[in-house]
N, CA, C, O and the ligand as a Tripos MOL2 file, in Angstrom:
@<TRIPOS>MOLECULE
protein
  285   283    72     0     0
PROTEIN
NO_CHARGES

@<TRIPOS>ATOM
      1 N          33.5690  -15.3730    5.6560 N.3       1 MET1
      2 CA         32.9820  -14.4360    6.6350 C.3       1 MET1
      3 C          31.8240  -13.6880    5.9880 C.2       1 MET1
      4 O          31.9930  -13.0760    4.9330 O.2       1 MET1
      5 N          30.6760  -13.7320    6.5980 N.am      2 PRO2
      6 CA         29.5100  -13.0970    5.9810 C.3       2 PRO2
      7 C          29.5750  -11.5820    6.0710 C.2       2 PRO2
      8 O          30.1660  -11.0190    6.9920 O.2       2 PRO2
      9 N          28.9600  -10.9450    5.1060 N.am      3 MET3
     10 CA         28.9050   -9.4830    5.1160 C.3       3 MET3
     11 C          27.4940   -9.0510    5.5030 C.2       3 MET3
     12 O          26.5040   -9.5040    4.9300 O.2       3 MET3
     13 N          27.4330   -8.1750    6.4790 N.am      4 TYR4
     14 CA         26.1420   -7.7000    6.9490 C.3       4 TYR4
     15 C          25.9520   -6.2420    6.5640 C.2       4 TYR4
     16 O          26.9110   -5.4900    6.3860 O.2       4 TYR4
     17 N          24.7130   -5.8750    6.4450 N.am      5 GLU5
     18 CA         24.4080   -4.4840    6.1480 C.3       5 GLU5
     19 C          23.9520   -3.8080    7.4270 C.2       5 GLU5
     20 O          23.1050   -4.3250    8.1560 O.2       5 GLU5
     21 N          24.5170   -2.6640    7.6810 N.am      6 PHE6
     22 CA         24.1780   -1.9070    8.8800 C.3       6 PHE6
     23 C          23.5720   -0.5690    8.4870 C.2       6 PHE6
     24 O          23.7870   -0.0540    7.3900 O.2       6 PHE6
     25 N          22.8120   -0.0330    9.4190 N.am      7 ARG7
     26 CA         22.2690    1.3100    9.2150 C.3       7 ARG7
     27 C          22.5700    2.1350   10.4530 C.2       7 ARG7
     28 O          22.3410    1.7070   11.5840 O.2       7 ARG7
     29 N          23.0800    3.3070   10.2130 N.am      8 CYS8
     30 CA         23.4340    4.1920   11.3120 C.3       8 CYS8
     31 C          22.1690    4.8850   11.8360 C.2       8 CYS8
     32 O          21.3760    5.4410   11.0760 O.2       8 CYS8
     33 N          22.0170    4.8290   13.1380 N.am      9 ARG9
     34 CA         20.8560    5.4920   13.7450 C.3       9 ARG9
     35 C          21.0980    6.9880   13.9270 C.2       9 ARG9
     36 O          20.1700    7.7440   14.2160 O.2       9 ARG9
     37 N          22.3240    7.4020   13.7580 N.am     10 GLU10
     38 CA         22.6460    8.8160   13.9330 C.3      10 GLU10
     39 C          22.3110    9.6090   12.6640 C.2      10 GLU10
     40 O          21.6200   10.6260   12.7160 O.2      10 GLU10
     41 N          22.8140    9.1240   11.5320 N.am     11 CYS11
     42 CA         22.6430    9.8810   10.2900 C.3      11 CYS11
     43 C          21.8480    9.0920    9.2590 C.2      11 CYS11
     44 O          21.4920    9.6330    8.2130 O.2      11 CYS11
     45 N          21.5640    7.8150    9.5390 N.am     12 GLY12
     46 CA         20.7400    7.0190    8.6300 C.3      12 GLY12
     47 C          21.5090    6.4360    7.4630 C.2      12 GLY12
     48 O          20.9090    5.8820    6.5420 O.2      12 GLY12
     49 N          22.8200    6.5500    7.4850 N.am     13 ALA13
     50 CA         23.6200    6.0040    6.3940 C.3      13 ALA13
     51 C          23.6250    4.4860    6.4610 C.2      13 ALA13
     52 O          23.6280    3.9030    7.5460 O.2      13 ALA13
     53 N          23.6250    3.8530    5.3030 N.am     14 ARG14
     54 CA         23.6640    2.3990    5.2440 C.3      14 ARG14
     55 C          25.0100    1.9660    4.6860 C.2      14 ARG14
     56 O          25.4970    2.5340    3.7090 O.2      14 ARG14
     57 N          25.6030    0.9680    5.3050 N.am     15 PHE15
     58 CA         26.9110    0.5070    4.8730 C.3      15 PHE15
     59 C          27.0270   -0.9760    5.1680 C.2      15 PHE15
     60 O          26.2510   -1.5400    5.9400 O.2      15 PHE15
     61 N          28.0120   -1.5940    4.5370 N.am     16 GLU16
     62 CA         28.2280   -3.0270    4.7080 C.3      16 GLU16
     63 C          29.4970   -3.2520    5.5080 C.2      16 GLU16
     64 O          30.4780   -2.5200    5.3780 O.2      16 GLU16
     65 N          29.4540   -4.2730    6.3300 N.am     17 GLU17
     66 CA         30.6070   -4.5770    7.1810 C.3      17 GLU17
     67 C          30.7620   -6.0810    7.2760 C.2      17 GLU17
     68 O          29.7790   -6.8110    7.4060 O.2      17 GLU17
     69 N          31.9860   -6.5360    7.2090 N.am     18 LEU18
     70 CA         32.2510   -7.9580    7.3840 C.3      18 LEU18
     71 C          32.2690   -8.2790    8.8670 C.2      18 LEU18
     72 O          33.0170   -7.6860    9.6440 O.2      18 LEU18
     73 N          31.4410   -9.2150    9.2340 N.am     19 ARG19
     74 CA         31.3390   -9.5900   10.6370 C.3      19 ARG19
     75 C          31.3520  -11.0950   10.7730 C.2      19 ARG19
     76 O          30.7250  -11.8030    9.9850 O.2      19 ARG19
     77 N          32.0600  -11.5810   11.7640 N.am     20 GLY20
     78 CA         32.0110  -13.0140   12.0410 C.3      20 GLY20
     79 C          30.7200  -13.3450   12.7650 C.2      20 GLY20
     80 O          30.0750  -12.4730   13.3470 O.2      20 GLY20
     81 N          30.3560  -14.6060   12.7200 N.am     21 LEU21
     82 CA         29.1000  -15.0070   13.3560 C.3      21 LEU21
     83 C          29.1560  -14.8070   14.8680 C.2      21 LEU21
     84 O          28.1440  -14.5070   15.5010 O.2      21 LEU21
     85 N          30.3330  -14.9740   15.4330 N.am     22 ASN22
     86 CA         30.4560  -14.8410   16.8830 C.3      22 ASN22
     87 C          30.8860  -13.4400   17.3020 C.2      22 ASN22
     88 O          31.1170  -13.1820   18.4830 O.2      22 ASN22
     89 N          30.9900  -12.5420   16.3310 N.am     23 GLU23
     90 CA         31.3660  -11.1800   16.6650 C.3      23 GLU23
     91 C          30.1200  -10.3530   16.9480 C.2      23 GLU23
     92 O          29.1590  -10.3970   16.1790 O.2      23 GLU23
     93 N          30.1260   -9.6190   18.0130 N.am     24 PRO24
     94 CA         28.9780   -8.7680   18.3170 C.3      24 PRO24
     95 C          28.9480   -7.5420   17.4240 C.2      24 PRO24
     96 O          29.9350   -7.1890   16.7790 O.2      24 PRO24
     97 N          27.7920   -6.9060   17.4060 N.am     25 ASP25
     98 CA         27.6550   -5.6940   16.6060 C.3      25 ASP25
     99 C          28.4280   -4.5350   17.2170 C.2      25 ASP25
    100 O          28.7210   -3.5480   16.5410 O.2      25 ASP25
    101 N          28.7550   -4.6570   18.4880 N.am     26 ALA26
    102 CA         29.4940   -3.5850   19.1450 C.3      26 ALA26
    103 C          30.8520   -3.4120   18.4790 C.2      26 ALA26
    104 O          31.5270   -4.3920   18.1630 O.2      26 ALA26
    105 N          31.2370   -2.1940   18.2740 N.am     27 GLY27
    106 CA         32.5000   -1.9290   17.6120 C.3      27 GLY27
    107 C          32.3100   -1.5000   16.1790 C.2      27 GLY27
    108 O          33.2380   -0.9850   15.5560 O.2      27 GLY27
    109 N          31.1200   -1.7040   15.6460 N.am     28 VAL28
    110 CA         30.8330   -1.2490   14.2900 C.3      28 VAL28
    111 C          30.5140    0.2340   14.3280 C.2      28 VAL28
    112 O          29.6040    0.6740   15.0300 O.2      28 VAL28
    113 N          31.2730    0.9890   13.5670 N.am     29 GLU29
    114 CA         31.0620    2.4280   13.5460 C.3      29 GLU29
    115 C          30.6270    2.8710   12.1600 C.2      29 GLU29
    116 O          31.0190    2.2950   11.1450 O.2      29 GLU29
    117 N          29.8200    3.8930   12.1490 N.am     30 CYS30
    118 CA         29.3660    4.4530   10.8810 C.3      30 CYS30
    119 C          30.5460    5.1190   10.1770 C.2      30 CYS30
    120 O          31.2150    5.9690   10.7640 O.2      30 CYS30
    121 N          30.8080    4.7400    8.9210 N.am     31 PRO31
    122 CA         31.9290    5.3350    8.1950 C.3      31 PRO31
    123 C          31.6620    6.7780    7.7950 C.2      31 PRO31
    124 O          32.5700    7.5060    7.3940 O.2      31 PRO31
    125 N          30.4020    7.1800    7.9100 N.am     32 LYS32
    126 CA         30.0500    8.5290    7.4720 C.3      32 LYS32
    127 C          30.1990    9.5490    8.5980 C.2      32 LYS32
    128 O          30.8030   10.6070    8.4250 O.2      32 LYS32
    129 N          29.6310    9.2060    9.7590 N.am     33 CYS33
    130 CA         29.6670   10.1500   10.8760 C.3      33 CYS33
    131 C          30.4560    9.6000   12.0570 C.2      33 CYS33
    132 O          30.7000   10.3210   13.0240 O.2      33 CYS33
    133 N          30.8560    8.3360   11.9940 N.am     34 GLY34
    134 CA         31.6580    7.7710   13.0730 C.3      34 GLY34
    135 C          30.8380    7.3880   14.2900 C.2      34 GLY34
    136 O          31.3980    7.0630   15.3370 O.2      34 GLY34
    137 N          29.5120    7.4200   14.1670 N.am     35 GLY35
    138 CA         28.6580    7.0680   15.2890 C.3      35 GLY35
    139 C          28.6620    5.5710   15.5360 C.2      35 GLY35
    140 O          28.7770    4.7760   14.6030 O.2      35 GLY35
    141 N          28.5360    5.2000   16.7830 N.am     36 GLY36
    142 CA         28.5510    3.7760   17.1280 C.3      36 GLY36
    143 C          27.1570    3.1950   17.2870 C.2      36 GLY36
    144 O          27.0140    2.0030   17.5580 O.2      36 GLY36
    145 N          26.1350    4.0070   17.1260 N.am     37 ARG37
    146 CA         24.7710    3.5060   17.2780 C.3      37 ARG37
    147 C          24.2730    3.0120   15.9260 C.2      37 ARG37
    148 O          23.6120    3.7380   15.1830 O.2      37 ARG37
    149 N          24.6020    1.7780   15.6320 N.am     38 VAL38
    150 CA         24.1900    1.1960   14.3640 C.3      38 VAL38
    151 C          23.3380   -0.0290   14.6340 C.2      38 VAL38
    152 O          23.4520   -0.6620   15.6830 O.2      38 VAL38
    153 N          22.4950   -0.3500   13.6910 N.am     39 GLU39
    154 CA         21.6770   -1.5460   13.8090 C.3      39 GLU39
    155 C          21.9110   -2.4250   12.5960 C.2      39 GLU39
    156 O          22.1020   -1.9450   11.4780 O.2      39 GLU39
    157 N          21.8900   -3.7180   12.8450 N.am     40 ARG40
    158 CA         22.1370   -4.6500   11.7540 C.3      40 ARG40
    159 C          20.8500   -4.8950   10.9830 C.2      40 ARG40
    160 O          19.7930   -5.1450   11.5620 O.2      40 ARG40
    161 N          20.9640   -4.8190    9.6690 N.am     41 LEU41
    162 CA         19.8020   -5.0800    8.8220 C.3      41 LEU41
    163 C          19.8530   -6.5230    8.3370 C.2      41 LEU41
    164 O          20.9100   -7.1530    8.3330 O.2      41 LEU41
    165 N          18.7230   -7.0240    7.9390 N.am     42 LEU42
    166 CA         18.6760   -8.3790    7.3930 C.3      42 LEU42
    167 C          19.3260   -8.3870    6.0210 C.2      42 LEU42
    168 O          18.9010   -7.6570    5.1240 O.2      42 LEU42
    169 N          20.3430   -9.1990    5.8540 N.am     43 SER43
    170 CA         21.0790   -9.2260    4.5950 C.3      43 SER43
    171 C          20.4060  -10.1950    3.6340 C.2      43 SER43
    172 O          20.9810  -11.2120    3.2450 O.2      43 SER43
    173 N          19.1770   -9.8590    3.2600 N.am     44 SER44
    174 CA         18.4490  -10.7330    2.3360 C.3      44 SER44
    175 C          19.0020  -10.6140    0.9240 C.2      44 SER44
    176 O          18.8740  -11.5360    0.1190 O.2      44 SER44
    177 N          19.6180   -9.4740    0.6260 N.am     45 PHE45
    178 CA         20.1560   -9.2680   -0.7160 C.3      45 PHE45
    179 C          21.3230  -10.2090   -0.9770 C.2      45 PHE45
    180 O          21.5640  -10.6000   -2.1190 O.2      45 PHE45
    181 N          22.0410  -10.5700    0.0660 N.am     46 ALA46
    182 CA         23.2040  -11.4410   -0.1060 C.3      46 ALA46
    183 C          22.7580  -12.8430   -0.5130 C.2      46 ALA46
    184 O          23.3560  -13.4540   -1.3980 O.2      46 ALA46
    185 N          21.7150  -13.3510    0.1290 N.am     47 THR47
    186 CA         21.2480  -14.6910   -0.1880 C.3      47 THR47
    187 C          20.5670  -14.7210   -1.5480 C.2      47 THR47
    188 O          20.6900  -15.7020   -2.2810 O.2      47 THR47
    189 N          19.8440  -13.6460   -1.8950 N.am     48 SER48
    190 CA         19.1650  -13.6030   -3.1830 C.3      48 SER48
    191 C          20.1870  -13.5050   -4.3150 C.2      48 SER48
    192 O          19.9980  -14.0950   -5.3790 O.2      48 SER48
    193 N          21.2560  -12.7660   -4.0880 N.am     49 ALA49
    194 CA         22.2880  -12.6220   -5.1090 C.3      49 ALA49
    195 C          23.0140  -13.9410   -5.3150 C.2      49 ALA49
    196 O          23.3820  -14.2880   -6.4380 O.2      49 ALA49
    197 N          23.2170  -14.6660   -4.2390 N.am     50 THR50
    198 CA         23.9140  -15.9490   -4.3510 C.3      50 THR50
    199 C          23.0580  -16.9660   -5.0970 C.2      50 THR50
    200 O          23.5580  -17.7070   -5.9430 O.2      50 THR50
    201 N          21.7790  -16.9960   -4.7840 N.am     51 SER51
    202 CA         20.9020  -17.9570   -5.4450 C.3      51 SER51
    203 C          20.6910  -17.5760   -6.9100 C.2      51 SER51
    204 O          20.5800  -18.4470   -7.7720 O.2      51 SER51
    205 N          20.6340  -16.2680   -7.1890 N.am     52 ALA52
    206 CA         20.4270  -15.8200   -8.5600 C.3      52 ALA52
    207 C          21.6530  -16.1160   -9.4080 C.2      52 ALA52
    208 O          21.5370  -16.3880  -10.6030 O.2      52 ALA52
    209 N          22.8210  -16.0640   -8.7930 N.am     53 ALA53
    210 CA         24.0490  -16.3030   -9.5460 C.3      53 ALA53
    211 C          24.2340  -17.7920   -9.8200 C.2      53 ALA53
    212 O          24.8210  -18.1730  -10.8320 O.2      53 ALA53
    213 N          23.7350  -18.6260   -8.9220 N.am     54 SER54
    214 CA         23.9620  -20.0530   -9.0840 C.3      54 SER54
    215 C          22.8660  -20.7120   -9.9290 C.2      54 SER54
    216 O          23.1250  -21.6990  -10.6170 O.2      54 SER54
    217 N          21.6490  -20.1710   -9.8800 N.am     55 SER55
    218 CA         20.5540  -20.8150  -10.5900 C.3      55 SER55
    219 C          20.6610  -20.7050  -12.1220 C.2      55 SER55
    220 O          20.3780  -21.6880  -12.8060 O.2      55 SER55
    221 N          21.0610  -19.5400  -12.6930 N.am     56 PRO56
    222 CA         21.1480  -19.4570  -14.1600 C.3      56 PRO56
    223 C          22.1470  -20.4440  -14.7520 C.2      56 PRO56
    224 O          21.8820  -21.0190  -15.8070 O.2      56 PRO56
    225 N          23.2770  -20.6530  -14.1050 N.am     57 SER57
    226 CA         24.2780  -21.5730  -14.6370 C.3      57 SER57
    227 C          23.7570  -23.0080  -14.5930 C.2      57 SER57
    228 O          23.9890  -23.7950  -15.5110 O.2      57 SER57
    229 N          23.0560  -23.3330  -13.5190 N.am     58 GLY58
    230 CA         22.5430  -24.6820  -13.3880 C.3      58 GLY58
    231 C          21.4230  -24.9580  -14.3740 C.2      58 GLY58
    232 O          21.3490  -26.0480  -14.9400 O.2      58 GLY58
    233 N          20.5340  -23.9600  -14.5890 N.am     59 SER59
    234 CA         19.4070  -24.1670  -15.4890 C.3      59 SER59
    235 C          19.8700  -24.1720  -16.9460 C.2      59 SER59
    236 O          19.3230  -24.9140  -17.7620 O.2      59 SER59
    237 N          20.8760  -23.3510  -17.2840 N.am     60 SER60
    238 CA         21.3340  -23.2820  -18.6610 C.3      60 SER60
    239 C          22.0280  -24.5790  -19.0680 C.2      60 SER60
    240 O          21.8550  -25.0570  -20.1880 O.2      60 SER60
    241 N          22.8130  -25.1420  -18.1550 N.am     61 SER61
    242 CA         23.5170  -26.3820  -18.4760 C.3      61 SER61
    243 C          22.5110  -27.5310  -18.6170 C.2      61 SER61
    244 O          22.6520  -28.3980  -19.4800 O.2      61 SER61
    245 N          21.4940  -27.5140  -17.7460 N.am     62 GLY62
    246 CA         20.4990  -28.5690  -17.8140 C.3      62 GLY62
    247 C          19.6210  -28.4100  -19.0450 C.2      62 GLY62
    248 O          19.2180  -29.4050  -19.6480 O.2      62 GLY62
    249 N          19.3100  -27.1360  -19.4400 N.am     63 GLY63
    250 CA         18.4480  -26.9020  -20.6000 C.3      63 GLY63
    251 C          19.1270  -27.3000  -21.8900 C.2      63 GLY63
    252 O          18.4900  -27.8450  -22.7910 O.2      63 GLY63
    253 N          20.4430  -27.0260  -21.9870 N.am     64 SER64
    254 CA         21.1530  -27.3590  -23.2140 C.3      64 SER64
    255 C          21.3400  -28.8690  -23.3390 C.2      64 SER64
    256 O          21.4010  -29.4140  -24.4420 O.2      64 SER64
    257 N          21.4260  -29.5180  -22.2140 N.am     65 CYS65
    258 CA         21.6660  -30.9640  -22.2260 C.3      65 CYS65
    259 C          20.3800  -31.7300  -22.5330 C.2      65 CYS65
    260 O          20.4030  -32.7830  -23.1700 O.2      65 CYS65
    261 N          19.2320  -31.1650  -22.0550 N.am     66 GLY66
    262 CA         17.9700  -31.8730  -22.2300 C.3      66 GLY66
    263 C          17.5430  -32.0030  -23.6760 C.2      66 GLY66
    264 O          17.3510  -33.1190  -24.1600 O.2      66 GLY66
    265 N          17.3850  -30.8530  -24.4040 N.am     67 PRO67
    266 CA         16.9320  -30.9100  -25.8150 C.3      67 PRO67
    267 C          17.8490  -31.7350  -26.6990 C.2      67 PRO67
    268 O          17.3820  -32.4090  -27.6170 O.2      67 PRO67
    269 N          19.1360  -31.6910  -26.4380 N.am     68 ARG68
    270 CA         20.0720  -32.4670  -27.2870 C.3      68 ARG68
    271 C          19.8430  -33.9770  -27.1030 C.2      68 ARG68
    272 O          19.9800  -34.7720  -28.0330 O.2      68 ARG68
    273 N          19.4910  -34.3280  -25.8740 N.am     69 GLY69
    274 CA         19.2740  -35.7420  -25.6190 C.3      69 GLY69
    275 C          18.0270  -36.2410  -26.3320 C.2      69 GLY69
    276 O          17.9700  -37.3920  -26.7650 O.2      69 GLY69
    277 N          17.0090  -35.3580  -26.4560 N.am     70 PHE70
    278 CA         15.7540  -35.7900  -27.0960 C.3      70 PHE70
    279 C          15.8860  -35.8280  -28.6010 C.2      70 PHE70
    280 O          15.3290  -36.7170  -29.2450 O.2      70 PHE70
    281 N          16.6300  -34.8590  -29.1930 N.am     71 SER71
    282 CA         16.7400  -34.8010  -30.6310 C.3      71 SER71
    283 C          17.9370  -35.6290  -31.1120 C.2      71 SER71
    284 O          18.1950  -35.7020  -32.3140 O.2      71 SER71
    285 ZN         26.2370    7.8350   10.7290 Zn       72 ZN72
@<TRIPOS>BOND
     1     1     2 1
     2     2     3 1
     3     3     4 2
     4     3     5 am
     5     5     6 1
     6     6     7 1
     7     7     8 2
     8     7     9 am
     9     9    10 1
    10    10    11 1
    11    11    12 2
    12    11    13 am
    13    13    14 1
    14    14    15 1
    15    15    16 2
    16    15    17 am
    17    17    18 1
    18    18    19 1
    19    19    20 2
    20    19    21 am
    21    21    22 1
    22    22    23 1
    23    23    24 2
    24    23    25 am
    25    25    26 1
    26    26    27 1
    27    27    28 2
    28    27    29 am
    29    29    30 1
    30    30    31 1
    31    31    32 2
    32    31    33 am
    33    33    34 1
    34    34    35 1
    35    35    36 2
    36    35    37 am
    37    37    38 1
    38    38    39 1
    39    39    40 2
    40    39    41 am
    41    41    42 1
    42    42    43 1
    43    43    44 2
    44    43    45 am
    45    45    46 1
    46    46    47 1
    47    47    48 2
    48    47    49 am
    49    49    50 1
    50    50    51 1
    51    51    52 2
    52    51    53 am
    53    53    54 1
    54    54    55 1
    55    55    56 2
    56    55    57 am
    57    57    58 1
    58    58    59 1
    59    59    60 2
    60    59    61 am
    61    61    62 1
    62    62    63 1
    63    63    64 2
    64    63    65 am
    65    65    66 1
    66    66    67 1
    67    67    68 2
    68    67    69 am
    69    69    70 1
    70    70    71 1
    71    71    72 2
    72    71    73 am
    73    73    74 1
    74    74    75 1
    75    75    76 2
    76    75    77 am
    77    77    78 1
    78    78    79 1
    79    79    80 2
    80    79    81 am
    81    81    82 1
    82    82    83 1
    83    83    84 2
    84    83    85 am
    85    85    86 1
    86    86    87 1
    87    87    88 2
    88    87    89 am
    89    89    90 1
    90    90    91 1
    91    91    92 2
    92    91    93 am
    93    93    94 1
    94    94    95 1
    95    95    96 2
    96    95    97 am
    97    97    98 1
    98    98    99 1
    99    99   100 2
   100    99   101 am
   101   101   102 1
   102   102   103 1
   103   103   104 2
   104   103   105 am
   105   105   106 1
   106   106   107 1
   107   107   108 2
   108   107   109 am
   109   109   110 1
   110   110   111 1
   111   111   112 2
   112   111   113 am
   113   113   114 1
   114   114   115 1
   115   115   116 2
   116   115   117 am
   117   117   118 1
   118   118   119 1
   119   119   120 2
   120   119   121 am
   121   121   122 1
   122   122   123 1
   123   123   124 2
   124   123   125 am
   125   125   126 1
   126   126   127 1
   127   127   128 2
   128   127   129 am
   129   129   130 1
   130   130   131 1
   131   131   132 2
   132   131   133 am
   133   133   134 1
   134   134   135 1
   135   135   136 2
   136   135   137 am
   137   137   138 1
   138   138   139 1
   139   139   140 2
   140   139   141 am
   141   141   142 1
   142   142   143 1
   143   143   144 2
   144   143   145 am
   145   145   146 1
   146   146   147 1
   147   147   148 2
   148   147   149 am
   149   149   150 1
   150   150   151 1
   151   151   152 2
   152   151   153 am
   153   153   154 1
   154   154   155 1
   155   155   156 2
   156   155   157 am
   157   157   158 1
   158   158   159 1
   159   159   160 2
   160   159   161 am
   161   161   162 1
   162   162   163 1
   163   163   164 2
   164   163   165 am
   165   165   166 1
   166   166   167 1
   167   167   168 2
   168   167   169 am
   169   169   170 1
   170   170   171 1
   171   171   172 2
   172   171   173 am
   173   173   174 1
   174   174   175 1
   175   175   176 2
   176   175   177 am
   177   177   178 1
   178   178   179 1
   179   179   180 2
   180   179   181 am
   181   181   182 1
   182   182   183 1
   183   183   184 2
   184   183   185 am
   185   185   186 1
   186   186   187 1
   187   187   188 2
   188   187   189 am
   189   189   190 1
   190   190   191 1
   191   191   192 2
   192   191   193 am
   193   193   194 1
   194   194   195 1
   195   195   196 2
   196   195   197 am
   197   197   198 1
   198   198   199 1
   199   199   200 2
   200   199   201 am
   201   201   202 1
   202   202   203 1
   203   203   204 2
   204   203   205 am
   205   205   206 1
   206   206   207 1
   207   207   208 2
   208   207   209 am
   209   209   210 1
   210   210   211 1
   211   211   212 2
   212   211   213 am
   213   213   214 1
   214   214   215 1
   215   215   216 2
   216   215   217 am
   217   217   218 1
   218   218   219 1
   219   219   220 2
   220   219   221 am
   221   221   222 1
   222   222   223 1
   223   223   224 2
   224   223   225 am
   225   225   226 1
   226   226   227 1
   227   227   228 2
   228   227   229 am
   229   229   230 1
   230   230   231 1
   231   231   232 2
   232   231   233 am
   233   233   234 1
   234   234   235 1
   235   235   236 2
   236   235   237 am
   237   237   238 1
   238   238   239 1
   239   239   240 2
   240   239   241 am
   241   241   242 1
   242   242   243 1
   243   243   244 2
   244   243   245 am
   245   245   246 1
   246   246   247 1
   247   247   248 2
   248   247   249 am
   249   249   250 1
   250   250   251 1
   251   251   252 2
   252   251   253 am
   253   253   254 1
   254   254   255 1
   255   255   256 2
   256   255   257 am
   257   257   258 1
   258   258   259 1
   259   259   260 2
   260   259   261 am
   261   261   262 1
   262   262   263 1
   263   263   264 2
   264   263   265 am
   265   265   266 1
   266   266   267 1
   267   267   268 2
   268   267   269 am
   269   269   270 1
   270   270   271 1
   271   271   272 2
   272   271   273 am
   273   273   274 1
   274   274   275 1
   275   275   276 2
   276   275   277 am
   277   277   278 1
   278   278   279 1
   279   279   280 2
   280   279   281 am
   281   281   282 1
   282   282   283 1
   283   283   284 2
@<TRIPOS>SUBSTRUCTURE
     1 MET1         2 RESIDUE 1 A MET
     2 PRO2         6 RESIDUE 1 A PRO
     3 MET3        10 RESIDUE 1 A MET
     4 TYR4        14 RESIDUE 1 A TYR
     5 GLU5        18 RESIDUE 1 A GLU
     6 PHE6        22 RESIDUE 1 A PHE
     7 ARG7        26 RESIDUE 1 A ARG
     8 CYS8        30 RESIDUE 1 A CYS
     9 ARG9        34 RESIDUE 1 A ARG
    10 GLU10       38 RESIDUE 1 A GLU
    11 CYS11       42 RESIDUE 1 A CYS
    12 GLY12       46 RESIDUE 1 A GLY
    13 ALA13       50 RESIDUE 1 A ALA
    14 ARG14       54 RESIDUE 1 A ARG
    15 PHE15       58 RESIDUE 1 A PHE
    16 GLU16       62 RESIDUE 1 A GLU
    17 GLU17       66 RESIDUE 1 A GLU
    18 LEU18       70 RESIDUE 1 A LEU
    19 ARG19       74 RESIDUE 1 A ARG
    20 GLY20       78 RESIDUE 1 A GLY
    21 LEU21       82 RESIDUE 1 A LEU
    22 ASN22       86 RESIDUE 1 A ASN
    23 GLU23       90 RESIDUE 1 A GLU
    24 PRO24       94 RESIDUE 1 A PRO
    25 ASP25       98 RESIDUE 1 A ASP
    26 ALA26      102 RESIDUE 1 A ALA
    27 GLY27      106 RESIDUE 1 A GLY
    28 VAL28      110 RESIDUE 1 A VAL
    29 GLU29      114 RESIDUE 1 A GLU
    30 CYS30      118 RESIDUE 1 A CYS
    31 PRO31      122 RESIDUE 1 A PRO
    32 LYS32      126 RESIDUE 1 A LYS
    33 CYS33      130 RESIDUE 1 A CYS
    34 GLY34      134 RESIDUE 1 A GLY
    35 GLY35      138 RESIDUE 1 A GLY
    36 GLY36      142 RESIDUE 1 A GLY
    37 ARG37      146 RESIDUE 1 A ARG
    38 VAL38      150 RESIDUE 1 A VAL
    39 GLU39      154 RESIDUE 1 A GLU
    40 ARG40      158 RESIDUE 1 A ARG
    41 LEU41      162 RESIDUE 1 A LEU
    42 LEU42      166 RESIDUE 1 A LEU
    43 SER43      170 RESIDUE 1 A SER
    44 SER44      174 RESIDUE 1 A SER
    45 PHE45      178 RESIDUE 1 A PHE
    46 ALA46      182 RESIDUE 1 A ALA
    47 THR47      186 RESIDUE 1 A THR
    48 SER48      190 RESIDUE 1 A SER
    49 ALA49      194 RESIDUE 1 A ALA
    50 THR50      198 RESIDUE 1 A THR
    51 SER51      202 RESIDUE 1 A SER
    52 ALA52      206 RESIDUE 1 A ALA
    53 ALA53      210 RESIDUE 1 A ALA
    54 SER54      214 RESIDUE 1 A SER
    55 SER55      218 RESIDUE 1 A SER
    56 PRO56      222 RESIDUE 1 A PRO
    57 SER57      226 RESIDUE 1 A SER
    58 GLY58      230 RESIDUE 1 A GLY
    59 SER59      234 RESIDUE 1 A SER
    60 SER60      238 RESIDUE 1 A SER
    61 SER61      242 RESIDUE 1 A SER
    62 GLY62      246 RESIDUE 1 A GLY
    63 GLY63      250 RESIDUE 1 A GLY
    64 SER64      254 RESIDUE 1 A SER
    65 CYS65      258 RESIDUE 1 A CYS
    66 GLY66      262 RESIDUE 1 A GLY
    67 PRO67      266 RESIDUE 1 A PRO
    68 ARG68      270 RESIDUE 1 A ARG
    69 GLY69      274 RESIDUE 1 A GLY
    70 PHE70      278 RESIDUE 1 A PHE
    71 SER71      282 RESIDUE 1 A SER
    72 ZN72       285 GROUP 0 **** ****
């Protein structure tokens, strides 16, 4: 289940909420003020974190394997 970032239009607080793809934004309440007027933000940080976590392991394994094969 993907995690989305929301921002409260009442107090401006930002928080994360687990939401299903078919679940509407309705029902999401601000944990700070309890307001229901929230907007979903683009969760670009989630995709960047996933790619950053997967790329170092892949590049390190490939880098260690390459030089050994040549020498
Ligand atoms: Zn709020």
